[in-house]
C-alpha positions as a Python dict, from the first residue, in 0.01 Angstrom:
ca = {
    (1, 'M'): (0, 0, 0),
    (2, 'T'): (-96, -329, 163),
    (3, 'T'): (86, -417, 483),
    (4, 'H'): (202, -765, 575),
    (5, 'T'): (-73, -781, 840),
    (6, 'Q'): (-340, -683, 586),
    (7, 'E'): (-212, -942, 338),
    (8, 'A'): (-222, -1211, 605),
    (9, 'S'): (-578, -1108, 694),
    (10, 'I'): (-686, -1125, 329),
    (11, 'Q'): (-526, -1468, 292),
    (12, 'D'): (-696, -1588, 610),
    (13, 'S'): (-1032, -1460, 482),
    (14, 'E'): (-984, -1626, 146),
    (15, 'R'): (-891, -1956, 311),
    (16, 'A'): (-1205, -1937, 525),
    (17, 'W'): (-1416, -1847, 222),
    (18, 'M'): (-1266, -2134, 25),
    (19, 'E'): (-1350, -2370, 309),
    (20, 'K'): (-1705, -2237, 289),
    (21, 'A'): (-1714, -2288, -91),
    (22, 'I'): (-1596, -2646, -47),
    (23, 'I'): (-1863, -2704, 220),
    (24, 'L'): (-2123, -2554, -17),
    (25, 'A'): (-2008, -2795, -288),
    (26, 'T'): (-2021, -3093, -55),
    (27, 'T'): (-2363, -2995, 79),
    (28, 'S'): (-2483, -2948, -279),
    (29, 'V'): (-2406, -3313, -350),
    (30, 'T'): (-2595, -3419, -38),
    (31, 'N'): (-2895, -3213, -152),
    (32, 'G'): (-2902, -3347, -509),
    (33, 'G'): (-2691, -3084, -682),
    (34, 'G'): (-2350, -3101, -843),
    (35, 'P'): (-2021, -3094, -650),
    (36, 'F'): (-1944, -2727, -699),
    (37, 'G'): (-1979, -2430, -464),
    (38, 'A'): (-1897, -2062, -497),
    (39, 'L'): (-1932, -1735, -317),
    (40, 'V'): (-1888, -1368, -390),
    (41, 'A'): (-1720, -1143, -136),
    (42, 'K'): (-1688, -767, -126),
    (43, 'D'): (-1514, -545, 126),
    (44, 'G'): (-1421, -845, 339),
    (45, 'E'): (-1776, -981, 364),
    (46, 'V'): (-1954, -1264, 187),
    (47, 'V'): (-2226, -1112, -29),
    (48, 'A'): (-2378, -1426, -179),
    (49, 'T'): (-2327, -1798, -220),
    (50, 'G'): (-2420, -2048, -487),
    (51, 'N'): (-2400, -2415, -566),
    (52, 'N'): (-2436, -2618, -880),
    (53, 'Q'): (-2807, -2668, -962),
    (54, 'V'): (-2783, -2799, -1317),
    (55, 'T'): (-2959, -3131, -1264),
    (56, 'S'): (-3187, -3022, -980),
    (57, 'T'): (-3332, -2731, -1184),
    (58, 'L'): (-3275, -2872, -1533),
    (59, 'D'): (-3080, -2557, -1615),
    (60, 'P'): (-2750, -2619, -1798),
    (61, 'V'): (-2612, -2279, -1696),
    (62, 'A'): (-2696, -2306, -1326),
    (63, 'H'): (-2334, -2357, -1231),
    (64, 'A'): (-2221, -2258, -882),
    (65, 'E'): (-2033, -1951, -1003),
    (66, 'V'): (-2326, -1826, -1210),
    (67, 'S'): (-2567, -1888, -920),
    (68, 'A'): (-2342, -1698, -678),
    (69, 'M'): (-2291, -1406, -918),
    (70, 'R'): (-2666, -1381, -990),
    (71, 'A'): (-2740, -1373, -617),
    (72, 'A'): (-2465, -1116, -555),
    (73, 'C'): (-2594, -886, -828),
    (74, 'K'): (-2944, -902, -681),
    (75, 'R'): (-2818, -839, -330),
    (76, 'L'): (-2596, -548, -439),
    (77, 'N'): (-2862, -419, -682),
    (78, 'T'): (-2619, -397, -973),
    (79, 'F'): (-2506, -589, -1278),
    (80, 'S'): (-2140, -511, -1209),
    (81, 'L'): (-1938, -701, -952),
    (82, 'E'): (-1643, -462, -961),
    (83, 'G'): (-1464, -473, -629),
    (84, 'C'): (-1572, -832, -569),
    (85, 'V'): (-1384, -1159, -536),
    (86, 'L'): (-1530, -1483, -670),
    (87, 'I'): (-1425, -1782, -461),
    (88, 'T'): (-1507, -2119, -615),
    (89, 'S'): (-1441, -2474, -507),
    (90, 'C'): (-1318, -2569, -855),
    (91, 'E'): (-1158, -2398, -1152),
    (92, 'P'): (-1440, -2237, -1348),
    (93, 'C'): (-1540, -2379, -1682),
    (94, 'P'): (-1508, -2146, -1981),
    (95, 'M'): (-1872, -2036, -1946),
    (96, 'C'): (-1829, -1939, -1581),
    (97, 'L'): (-1497, -1772, -1649),
    (98, 'S'): (-1661, -1569, -1924),
    (99, 'A'): (-1951, -1480, -1695),
    (100, 'A'): (-1706, -1359, -1429),
    (101, 'L'): (-1533, -1145, -1690),
    (102, 'W'): (-1867, -998, -1801),
    (103, 'A'): (-1960, -930, -1439),
    (104, 'R'): (-1632, -741, -1395),
    (105, 'V'): (-1524, -952, -1096),
    (106, 'D'): (-1189, -817, -970),
    (107, 'R'): (-1039, -1151, -870),
    (108, 'L'): (-1120, -1517, -898),
    (109, 'V'): (-980, -1779, -660),
    (110, 'Y'): (-1034, -2152, -703),
    (111, 'S'): (-919, -2470, -533),
    (112, 'A'): (-966, -2792, -733),
    (113, 'D'): (-866, -2768, -1098),
    (114, 'R'): (-1006, -2896, -1427),
    (115, 'H'): (-806, -3217, -1396),
    (116, 'D'): (-951, -3288, -1051),
    (117, 'A'): (-1299, -3234, -1196),
    (118, 'A'): (-1224, -3470, -1485),
    (119, 'V'): (-1129, -3747, -1246),
    (120, 'A'): (-1473, -3709, -1087),
    (121, 'G'): (-1647, -3733, -1425),
    (122, 'F'): (-1677, -3360, -1494),
    (123, 'D'): (-1444, -3336, -1788),
    (124, 'D'): (-1464, -2984, -1929),
    (125, 'R'): (-1112, -3004, -2070),
    (126, 'K'): (-1252, -3048, -2420),
    (127, 'F'): (-1428, -2712, -2383),
    (128, 'Y'): (-1110, -2541, -2268),
    (129, 'E'): (-927, -2694, -2564),
    (130, 'L'): (-1205, -2589, -2798),
    (131, 'F'): (-1162, -2226, -2703),
    (132, 'E'): (-786, -2243, -2685),
    (133, 'K'): (-684, -2434, -2995),
    (134, 'R'): (-950, -2499, -3252),
    (135, 'P'): (-1095, -2273, -3518),
    (136, 'H'): (-1474, -2261, -3536),
    (137, 'S'): (-1468, -2493, -3835),
    (138, 'M'): (-1347, -2775, -3607),
    (139, 'W'): (-1603, -2726, -3329),
    (140, 'P'): (-1856, -3005, -3269),
    (141, 'M'): (-2127, -2739, -3309),
    (142, 'A'): (-2160, -2536, -3625),
    (143, 'V'): (-2074, -2170, -3582),
    (144, 'E'): (-2185, -1970, -3879),
    (145, 'H'): (-2209, -1605, -3974),
    (146, 'L'): (-2530, -1490, -4144),
    (147, 'D'): (-2485, -1134, -4268),
    (148, 'L'): (-2820, -955, -4288),
    (149, 'P'): (-2859, -590, -4386),
    (150, 'N'): (-3029, -505, -4056),
    (151, 'R'): (-2772, -686, -3841),
    (152, 'T'): (-2687, -369, -3648),
    (153, 'Q'): (-3046, -261, -3583),
    (154, 'P'): (-3043, -364, -3216),
    (155, 'F'): (-2719, -172, -3163),
    (156, 'D'): (-2847, 127, -3354),
    (157, 'T'): (-3159, 129, -3139),
    (158, 'W'): (-2945, 99, -2830),
    (159, 'L'): (-2723, 390, -2932),
    (160, 'A'): (-3029, 603, -3007),
    (161, 'K'): (-3175, 540, -2662),
    (162, 'A'): (-3107, 857, -2465),
    (163, 'D'): (-3157, 701, -2122),
    (164, 'R'): (-2946, 388, -2176),
    (165, 'I'): (-2721, 272, -1897),
    (166, 'A'): (-2373, 211, -2036),
    (167, 'Y'): (-2184, -99, -1936),
}
């Protein structure tokens, strides 16, 4: 059971972390990156930070959230961020949201939203809509199923591996 004092402390920490994420985003712009910052916290402590590095590293998936989660996983020596909170300066795009789900982040907290980002020229709303409303046949990219007889070979090999680490 969380007491009122503990809740207030968590809220204070999250406000401070969000301030830090916003500073990371602002500093990122100054240093040639995109205007997004994120951090991962666990047990009341910041584990890792990240900023958008898409244009500076020519990596389309180097979003702030992904950068922060990669750094957190390395620091914690795990691929699972269970027990962690992802604090991000802006609502995550569908890719980053999916990555947070895969990483098993417990909570995600953001400040600016997709509409704020669109005003600044970062309009991911079409991607949200793509996932929310349109069948694959209407996507701007072809999504096709090619059914080969050995399609499950990688999974079969995985299941046969005695020392696999389940996730």
